[in-house]
KERO-902257 format. One record per residue (C-alpha): residue number from 1; residue in one letter; x negated, y, z negated. Coordinates in nm, 3 decimals, always signed. Each point is the difference from the previous one (the first is absolute). Layout:
! residues N
[NUM; A; [X; Y; Z]],
...
END
This chain:
! residues 400
[1; M; [+2.145; +4.466; -3.655]],
[2; A; [+0.067; -0.225; -0.293]],
[3; D; [-0.174; -0.310; +0.142]],
[4; M; [-0.345; +0.055; +0.153]],
[5; T; [-0.132; -0.354; -0.050]],
[6; F; [+0.019; -0.065; +0.375]],
[7; L; [-0.319; +0.204; +0.041]],
[8; S; [-0.193; -0.289; -0.156]],
[9; W; [+0.109; -0.235; +0.278]],
[10; P; [-0.284; -0.127; +0.222]],
[11; F; [+0.135; +0.197; +0.296]],
[12; F; [-0.157; +0.316; -0.142]],
[13; E; [-0.347; +0.143; -0.048]],
[14; E; [-0.117; +0.256; -0.253]],
[15; H; [+0.042; +0.292; +0.242]],
[16; H; [+0.369; -0.088; +0.030]],
[17; R; [+0.043; +0.024; -0.378]],
[18; V; [-0.183; +0.335; -0.002]],
[19; L; [+0.225; +0.127; +0.280]],
[20; S; [+0.313; -0.112; -0.183]],
[21; A; [-0.099; +0.177; -0.322]],
[22; K; [-0.090; +0.321; +0.186]],
[23; L; [+0.325; -0.003; +0.196]],
[24; I; [+0.220; -0.062; -0.304]],
[25; D; [-0.171; +0.286; -0.182]],
[26; W; [+0.065; +0.231; +0.298]],
[27; C; [+0.362; -0.111; +0.023]],
[28; E; [+0.056; +0.056; -0.373]],
[29; T; [-0.142; +0.351; +0.019]],
[30; D; [-0.001; +0.173; +0.340]],
[31; L; [+0.281; -0.189; +0.173]],
[32; T; [+0.227; -0.007; -0.305]],
[33; S; [-0.056; +0.372; -0.054]],
[34; F; [+0.092; +0.075; +0.362]],
[35; L; [+0.316; -0.209; -0.019]],
[36; A; [+0.101; +0.158; -0.332]],
[37; T; [-0.022; +0.354; +0.136]],
[38; N; [+0.125; -0.053; +0.355]],
[39; D; [+0.302; -0.156; +0.165]],
[40; P; [-0.174; -0.174; +0.291]],
[41; H; [+0.322; -0.014; +0.201]],
[42; A; [+0.075; +0.373; -0.029]],
[43; D; [-0.275; +0.059; +0.258]],
[44; L; [-0.069; -0.346; +0.135]],
[45; D; [-0.254; +0.097; +0.265]],
[46; G; [-0.185; +0.235; -0.233]],
[47; S; [-0.008; -0.259; -0.277]],
[48; C; [-0.139; -0.262; +0.236]],
[49; R; [-0.275; +0.234; +0.114]],
[50; T; [-0.081; +0.086; -0.362]],
[51; L; [-0.013; -0.366; -0.101]],
[52; L; [-0.227; -0.079; +0.294]],
[53; S; [-0.234; +0.282; -0.097]],
[54; M; [-0.002; -0.120; -0.362]],
[55; L; [-0.081; -0.356; +0.107]],
[56; G; [-0.276; +0.135; +0.220]],
[57; D; [-0.149; +0.220; -0.272]],
[58; A; [+0.000; -0.298; -0.238]],
[59; G; [-0.184; -0.211; +0.258]],
[60; F; [+0.265; -0.270; +0.042]],
[61; T; [+0.067; +0.061; +0.371]],
[62; R; [-0.364; -0.092; +0.061]],
[63; Y; [+0.105; -0.362; -0.048]],
[64; A; [+0.207; +0.023; +0.320]],
[65; V; [-0.302; +0.033; +0.234]],
[66; P; [-0.342; -0.169; +0.037]],
[67; K; [-0.309; +0.139; -0.172]],
[68; A; [-0.159; +0.122; +0.324]],
[69; Y; [+0.282; +0.253; +0.036]],
[70; G; [+0.033; +0.119; -0.358]],
[71; G; [+0.143; -0.310; -0.165]],
[72; I; [-0.104; -0.204; -0.302]],
[73; H; [-0.065; -0.347; +0.142]],
[74; E; [-0.181; -0.109; +0.316]],
[75; T; [+0.327; -0.148; +0.126]],
[76; L; [+0.352; +0.040; -0.134]],
[77; D; [+0.033; -0.182; -0.332]],
[78; V; [+0.354; -0.134; -0.005]],
[79; R; [-0.006; -0.080; -0.372]],
[80; S; [-0.075; +0.366; -0.073]],
[81; L; [+0.279; +0.111; +0.233]],
[82; C; [+0.241; -0.234; -0.179]],
[83; L; [-0.104; +0.117; -0.346]],
[84; I; [+0.042; +0.364; +0.102]],
[85; R; [+0.343; -0.056; +0.154]],
[86; M; [+0.121; -0.209; -0.294]],
[87; T; [-0.108; +0.262; -0.253]],
[88; L; [+0.127; +0.302; +0.191]],
[89; A; [+0.335; -0.172; +0.060]],
[90; Y; [+0.029; -0.064; -0.373]],
[91; Y; [-0.005; +0.377; -0.057]],
[92; S; [+0.133; +0.151; +0.323]],
[93; G; [+0.139; -0.149; +0.318]],
[94; L; [-0.083; +0.321; +0.188]],
[95; A; [-0.364; -0.003; -0.109]],
[96; D; [-0.027; -0.363; +0.109]],
[97; F; [+0.159; +0.090; +0.334]],
[98; M; [-0.253; +0.273; +0.072]],
[99; F; [-0.296; -0.220; -0.085]],
[100; A; [+0.139; -0.291; +0.202]],
[101; M; [+0.040; +0.207; +0.313]],
[102; Q; [-0.361; +0.120; -0.015]],
[103; G; [-0.101; -0.364; +0.034]],
[104; L; [+0.264; -0.125; +0.242]],
[105; G; [-0.013; +0.319; +0.207]],
[106; S; [-0.375; -0.025; +0.051]],
[107; G; [-0.046; -0.378; -0.011]],
[108; T; [+0.010; -0.048; +0.378]],
[109; I; [-0.255; +0.281; +0.040]],
[110; T; [-0.226; -0.181; -0.246]],
[111; L; [+0.039; -0.331; +0.184]],
[112; K; [-0.001; +0.107; +0.365]],
[113; A; [-0.111; +0.359; +0.062]],
[114; S; [-0.328; +0.121; +0.147]],
[115; D; [-0.250; +0.149; -0.241]],
[116; A; [+0.080; +0.349; +0.131]],
[117; I; [+0.370; -0.043; -0.079]],
[118; K; [-0.080; -0.145; -0.342]],
[119; Q; [-0.225; +0.298; -0.075]],
[120; R; [+0.274; +0.237; +0.109]],
[121; Y; [+0.280; -0.137; -0.217]],
[122; L; [-0.114; -0.231; -0.280]],
[123; P; [-0.198; +0.249; -0.218]],
[124; G; [+0.307; +0.224; -0.019]],
[125; V; [+0.217; -0.298; -0.092]],
[126; A; [-0.249; -0.099; -0.272]],
[127; E; [+0.005; +0.351; -0.148]],
[128; G; [+0.378; +0.035; +0.011]],
[129; R; [-0.027; +0.290; +0.247]],
[130; L; [+0.156; -0.180; +0.296]],
[131; C; [+0.339; -0.164; -0.045]],
[132; A; [+0.020; -0.327; +0.194]],
[133; A; [+0.294; -0.185; +0.157]],
[134; F; [+0.069; -0.329; +0.182]],
[135; A; [+0.256; +0.018; +0.284]],
[136; L; [+0.108; -0.347; +0.110]],
[137; T; [+0.378; -0.031; -0.052]],
[138; E; [+0.244; +0.101; +0.274]],
[139; P; [+0.380; +0.024; +0.000]],
[140; E; [+0.031; -0.330; +0.191]],
[141; S; [-0.314; -0.179; -0.120]],
[142; G; [-0.041; -0.021; -0.374]],
[143; S; [-0.115; -0.350; -0.088]],
[144; D; [-0.036; -0.097; +0.368]],
[145; V; [-0.311; +0.200; +0.092]],
[146; A; [-0.022; -0.172; +0.339]],
[147; K; [+0.312; +0.197; +0.102]],
[148; T; [-0.183; +0.334; -0.033]],
[149; R; [+0.124; +0.234; +0.273]],
[150; M; [-0.221; +0.304; -0.048]],
[151; T; [-0.241; +0.035; +0.294]],
[152; A; [-0.353; +0.132; +0.041]],
[153; D; [-0.097; +0.051; +0.365]],
[154; R; [-0.363; +0.059; +0.092]],
[155; T; [-0.070; +0.310; +0.208]],
[156; G; [-0.363; +0.095; +0.043]],
[157; D; [-0.163; +0.048; -0.338]],
[158; A; [+0.326; -0.003; -0.196]],
[159; F; [+0.312; -0.201; -0.080]],
[160; I; [+0.351; +0.147; +0.030]],
[161; L; [+0.226; -0.123; -0.282]],
[162; N; [+0.378; -0.014; +0.034]],
[163; G; [+0.251; -0.149; -0.241]],
[164; S; [+0.109; +0.016; -0.361]],
[165; K; [-0.092; -0.141; -0.341]],
[166; T; [+0.222; -0.007; -0.307]],
[167; F; [-0.017; -0.063; -0.375]],
[168; I; [-0.355; +0.134; +0.014]],
[169; S; [-0.142; +0.055; -0.348]],
[170; N; [-0.160; +0.345; -0.039]],
[171; G; [+0.188; +0.104; +0.312]],
[172; G; [+0.002; +0.378; +0.005]],
[173; I; [-0.287; +0.049; -0.244]],
[174; A; [-0.274; -0.219; +0.151]],
[175; D; [-0.302; +0.155; +0.170]],
[176; Q; [-0.040; -0.296; +0.236]],
[177; Y; [+0.190; -0.313; +0.097]],
[178; V; [-0.125; -0.342; +0.108]],
[179; V; [+0.245; -0.076; +0.281]],
[180; F; [+0.069; -0.324; +0.185]],
[181; A; [+0.118; +0.014; +0.361]],
[182; R; [+0.038; -0.219; +0.306]],
[183; T; [-0.293; +0.021; +0.243]],
[184; G; [+0.102; -0.301; +0.208]],
[185; E; [-0.297; -0.236; -0.010]],
[186; G; [+0.244; -0.287; -0.048]],
[187; D; [+0.355; -0.089; -0.098]],
[188; G; [+0.141; +0.056; -0.347]],
[189; A; [-0.254; +0.034; -0.278]],
[190; R; [-0.292; -0.045; +0.243]],
[191; G; [+0.067; +0.336; +0.163]],
[192; L; [-0.029; +0.234; -0.300]],
[193; S; [-0.279; +0.239; -0.095]],
[194; A; [-0.070; +0.227; -0.297]],
[195; F; [-0.082; +0.371; -0.001]],
[196; V; [-0.066; +0.272; -0.255]],
[197; V; [+0.208; +0.309; +0.072]],
[198; D; [-0.043; +0.334; -0.176]],
[199; A; [+0.325; +0.138; -0.141]],
[200; D; [-0.034; +0.328; +0.189]],
[201; T; [-0.044; -0.167; +0.342]],
[202; P; [+0.236; +0.161; +0.257]],
[203; G; [+0.285; -0.234; +0.084]],
[204; L; [+0.023; -0.149; -0.350]],
[205; R; [+0.279; +0.124; -0.220]],
[206; V; [+0.195; -0.105; -0.305]],
[207; T; [+0.363; -0.034; +0.106]],
[208; K; [+0.155; -0.121; -0.325]],
[209; R; [-0.085; -0.029; -0.368]],
[210; I; [+0.146; -0.315; -0.157]],
[211; D; [+0.151; +0.018; -0.349]],
[212; V; [-0.023; -0.331; -0.189]],
[213; I; [+0.105; -0.122; -0.346]],
[214; A; [-0.348; +0.053; -0.146]],
[215; P; [-0.107; +0.329; +0.162]],
[216; H; [-0.321; -0.026; +0.203]],
[217; P; [-0.105; +0.195; +0.309]],
[218; L; [+0.133; -0.207; +0.292]],
[219; A; [+0.069; +0.121; +0.351]],
[220; T; [+0.081; -0.079; +0.361]],
[221; L; [-0.268; +0.111; +0.245]],
[222; E; [+0.049; +0.077; +0.368]],
[223; F; [-0.283; -0.015; +0.253]],
[224; S; [+0.069; +0.177; +0.331]],
[225; E; [-0.286; +0.023; +0.251]],
[226; C; [-0.231; +0.000; -0.301]],
[227; R; [-0.358; +0.011; +0.133]],
[228; V; [-0.259; -0.184; -0.212]],
[229; P; [-0.371; -0.025; +0.088]],
[230; A; [-0.103; -0.350; +0.112]],
[231; T; [-0.268; +0.011; -0.272]],
[232; N; [+0.284; -0.011; -0.256]],
[233; Q; [+0.088; -0.355; +0.100]],
[234; L; [-0.079; -0.238; -0.285]],
[235; G; [-0.167; -0.314; +0.132]],
[236; E; [+0.058; -0.146; +0.343]],
[237; G; [+0.315; +0.027; +0.207]],
[238; G; [+0.245; -0.274; -0.088]],
[239; D; [-0.146; -0.047; -0.348]],
[240; G; [+0.267; +0.205; -0.176]],
[241; F; [+0.205; -0.287; -0.137]],
[242; K; [-0.309; -0.176; -0.136]],
[243; A; [-0.115; +0.329; -0.152]],
[244; A; [+0.337; +0.055; -0.167]],
[245; M; [+0.005; -0.354; -0.141]],
[246; A; [-0.361; +0.027; -0.123]],
[247; T; [+0.091; +0.324; -0.177]],
[248; L; [+0.303; -0.162; -0.161]],
[249; D; [-0.215; -0.298; -0.102]],
[250; I; [-0.187; +0.241; -0.227]],
[251; F; [+0.284; +0.214; -0.127]],
[252; R; [+0.293; -0.242; -0.025]],
[253; S; [-0.135; -0.137; -0.329]],
[254; T; [-0.004; +0.355; -0.136]],
[255; V; [+0.375; +0.030; +0.057]],
[256; G; [+0.039; -0.295; -0.234]],
[257; A; [-0.230; +0.179; -0.244]],
[258; A; [+0.219; +0.310; +0.003]],
[259; A; [+0.304; -0.221; -0.068]],
[260; L; [-0.195; -0.157; -0.286]],
[261; G; [-0.062; +0.346; -0.146]],
[262; F; [+0.372; +0.076; +0.014]],
[263; A; [+0.080; -0.337; -0.160]],
[264; R; [-0.255; +0.044; -0.279]],
[265; R; [+0.145; +0.342; -0.084]],
[266; A; [+0.356; -0.137; +0.004]],
[267; L; [-0.098; -0.286; -0.230]],
[268; D; [-0.176; +0.236; -0.242]],
[269; E; [+0.300; +0.234; -0.003]],
[270; A; [+0.242; -0.289; -0.058]],
[271; T; [-0.216; -0.149; -0.274]],
[272; Q; [-0.010; +0.329; -0.187]],
[273; R; [+0.375; +0.040; +0.046]],
[274; T; [+0.064; -0.339; -0.165]],
[275; R; [-0.206; +0.114; -0.300]],
[276; D; [+0.169; +0.339; -0.033]],
[277; R; [+0.360; -0.105; +0.067]],
[278; T; [+0.208; -0.188; -0.255]],
[279; L; [+0.301; -0.212; +0.081]],
[280; F; [+0.217; -0.178; -0.255]],
[281; D; [-0.222; +0.135; -0.279]],
[282; A; [-0.319; -0.153; +0.145]],
[283; P; [-0.268; +0.099; +0.254]],
[284; L; [+0.108; -0.066; +0.356]],
[285; H; [-0.290; -0.242; +0.050]],
[286; D; [+0.147; -0.235; -0.262]],
[287; L; [+0.260; -0.107; +0.256]],
[288; Q; [-0.115; -0.315; +0.177]],
[289; L; [+0.148; +0.113; +0.331]],
[290; V; [-0.213; +0.314; -0.017]],
[291; Q; [-0.305; -0.208; -0.088]],
[292; A; [+0.067; -0.212; +0.309]],
[293; M; [+0.011; +0.312; +0.215]],
[294; L; [-0.331; +0.123; -0.140]],
[295; G; [-0.151; -0.345; +0.044]],
[296; D; [+0.107; -0.023; +0.362]],
[297; S; [-0.140; +0.346; +0.069]],
[298; A; [-0.333; -0.075; -0.166]],
[299; L; [-0.027; -0.315; +0.213]],
[300; D; [+0.081; +0.190; +0.319]],
[301; V; [-0.260; +0.266; -0.078]],
[302; D; [-0.283; -0.247; -0.063]],
[303; A; [+0.087; -0.221; +0.297]],
[304; S; [+0.006; +0.307; +0.226]],
[305; A; [-0.335; +0.117; -0.130]],
[306; L; [-0.158; -0.339; +0.069]],
[307; L; [+0.118; +0.000; +0.363]],
[308; I; [-0.101; +0.363; +0.059]],
[309; F; [-0.348; -0.025; -0.140]],
[310; R; [-0.060; -0.337; +0.164]],
[311; A; [+0.070; +0.160; +0.337]],
[312; A; [-0.216; +0.304; -0.079]],
[313; W; [-0.286; -0.215; -0.130]],
[314; A; [+0.015; -0.223; +0.311]],
[315; K; [-0.029; +0.304; +0.228]],
[316; D; [-0.284; +0.152; -0.202]],
[317; S; [-0.180; -0.335; -0.003]],
[318; G; [-0.025; +0.000; +0.378]],
[319; Q; [+0.294; -0.214; +0.106]],
[320; P; [+0.060; +0.130; +0.355]],
[321; R; [+0.379; -0.016; -0.006]],
[322; V; [+0.224; +0.008; -0.306]],
[323; T; [+0.329; +0.031; +0.186]],
[324; R; [+0.157; -0.289; -0.192]],
[325; E; [-0.130; +0.105; -0.341]],
[326; A; [+0.093; +0.367; +0.050]],
[327; A; [+0.349; -0.092; +0.123]],
[328; M; [+0.056; -0.221; -0.305]],
[329; A; [-0.118; +0.275; -0.234]],
[330; K; [+0.212; +0.266; +0.163]],
[331; L; [+0.313; -0.216; +0.022]],
[332; F; [-0.009; -0.140; -0.351]],
[333; A; [-0.109; +0.315; -0.182]],
[334; T; [+0.254; +0.231; +0.163]],
[335; D; [+0.291; -0.243; -0.035]],
[336; Q; [-0.082; -0.081; -0.363]],
[337; A; [-0.059; +0.365; -0.089]],
[338; Q; [+0.355; +0.069; +0.118]],
[339; K; [+0.122; -0.264; -0.248]],
[340; V; [-0.219; +0.125; -0.285]],
[341; I; [+0.126; +0.356; +0.046]],
[342; D; [+0.362; -0.114; +0.030]],
[343; R; [-0.032; -0.187; -0.332]],
[344; S; [-0.150; +0.309; -0.159]],
[345; V; [+0.290; +0.214; +0.117]],
[346; Q; [+0.236; -0.261; -0.147]],
[347; I; [-0.182; +0.010; -0.333]],
[348; F; [+0.035; +0.379; -0.007]],
[349; G; [+0.374; -0.032; +0.061]],
[350; G; [+0.173; +0.321; +0.099]],
[351; M; [-0.316; +0.201; -0.052]],
[352; G; [-0.167; -0.210; +0.269]],
[353; V; [+0.191; +0.173; +0.277]],
[354; V; [-0.041; +0.356; -0.129]],
[355; R; [-0.215; +0.215; +0.226]],
[356; G; [-0.317; +0.099; -0.180]],
[357; V; [-0.036; -0.329; -0.188]],
[358; K; [-0.312; -0.178; +0.124]],
[359; V; [+0.164; -0.334; +0.081]],
[360; E; [+0.258; +0.178; +0.219]],
[361; E; [-0.286; +0.162; +0.192]],
[362; L; [-0.173; -0.338; +0.037]],
[363; Y; [+0.324; -0.156; +0.127]],
[364; R; [-0.004; +0.247; +0.289]],
[365; E; [-0.376; -0.019; +0.059]],
[366; I; [-0.028; -0.377; +0.038]],
[367; R; [+0.255; -0.057; +0.275]],
[368; A; [-0.201; +0.131; +0.295]],
[369; L; [-0.299; -0.223; -0.081]],
[370; R; [+0.200; -0.307; +0.104]],
[371; I; [+0.037; +0.154; +0.347]],
[372; Y; [-0.308; +0.198; +0.103]],
[373; E; [-0.319; -0.165; +0.131]],
[374; G; [+0.208; -0.303; +0.088]],
[375; A; [+0.337; -0.079; -0.155]],
[376; S; [+0.032; -0.296; -0.237]],
[377; E; [+0.164; -0.211; +0.271]],
[378; V; [-0.292; +0.067; +0.237]],
[379; Q; [-0.248; -0.104; -0.269]],
[380; K; [+0.175; -0.336; -0.028]],
[381; V; [-0.050; -0.056; +0.374]],
[382; V; [-0.366; +0.104; -0.026]],
[383; I; [-0.057; -0.243; -0.288]],
[384; A; [+0.181; -0.284; +0.175]],
[385; R; [-0.199; +0.042; +0.321]],
[386; A; [-0.328; +0.011; -0.192]],
[387; H; [+0.103; -0.311; -0.189]],
[388; L; [+0.091; -0.184; +0.319]],
[389; D; [-0.329; +0.096; +0.163]],
[390; S; [-0.199; -0.115; -0.303]],
[391; S; [+0.176; -0.336; -0.002]],
[392; L; [-0.084; -0.080; +0.364]],
[393; P; [-0.282; -0.243; +0.085]],
[394; T; [-0.339; +0.172; +0.050]],
[395; G; [-0.028; +0.164; +0.338]],
[396; E; [+0.371; +0.054; +0.059]],
[397; S; [+0.178; +0.330; -0.032]],
[398; G; [+0.364; +0.074; -0.067]],
[399; K; [+0.216; +0.282; +0.128]],
[400; S; [-0.109; +0.344; -0.121]],
END
């Protein structure tokens, strides 16, 4: 990355700068070599498994779990997660995707599981041996989690799961899924619980693989009389919605960080293009309109970084909830990254829409980030509600 001065900001400690240098070196050598000699989309599932193994061998997946279970830090360090996602996204959207899902797919286990369940799953996640997944979305309940229809009925020492999940990242290649289902302790969001379900559990099957504009392993899952041990419940019954939101509180900022990585790469590509390309017998960057585009993009990149690392720093500093800060970071960074990449495509002209050119790849990669883990419109509602609550007199509470 051309501009690394952000690492001197007071949000970071020395171990973050060491991590960044190590990761960039790995990306420039191992990851770049893999991408140069393989078409990741020729064998998407195989490439994802290879990338996960590479990330595990390099020790980066250890940042996705706590130290007690093979991780690096005593608790999840969100600034490290953001730095890793930003850097991986700069080089490869697929590598970022595989790292992200190790964190998101095991985050609820980290936060809510018994020690026995943590010992069973988290070391494998840390080593890149077990591929994790997070199964929340349903065909009729994307942003509205309270409308979850999937059921989990208690029978003796087990729960019987019935229903479907869709747009599940790592669907079809994951070793286990964190699944949210209705257990009925209350209405709406108050009646959901979380479970970890092994991929080979009878009654669980992949019914459809979903092909999207930036190829990633996504699938629809069907649960039919799927029997899960009661010990696989994560936390107490009825705590599923809170568990999901607490998980997203940690990882939503990292979505913004991935968008920032895409935007930084697009800006670097566009900047180099303006130096290499001549127009009207002068470098492209001599045109004031082009300078304005670069200036706007540089502003968007820095403003996004400030919001992302503020949210990550607040979480790491012990702030119990960063819902507002994480929503701001995710909303702004993903929306502005879309603009930065669009400007870069425009600067490239016709070459910007040619498959194989990096900015064309980035144009496809960025779009999903404005939808998953809470669409941009949902983030605006989250921010507004947090703002309204914070502006009430002490002791009062607004609608949540």
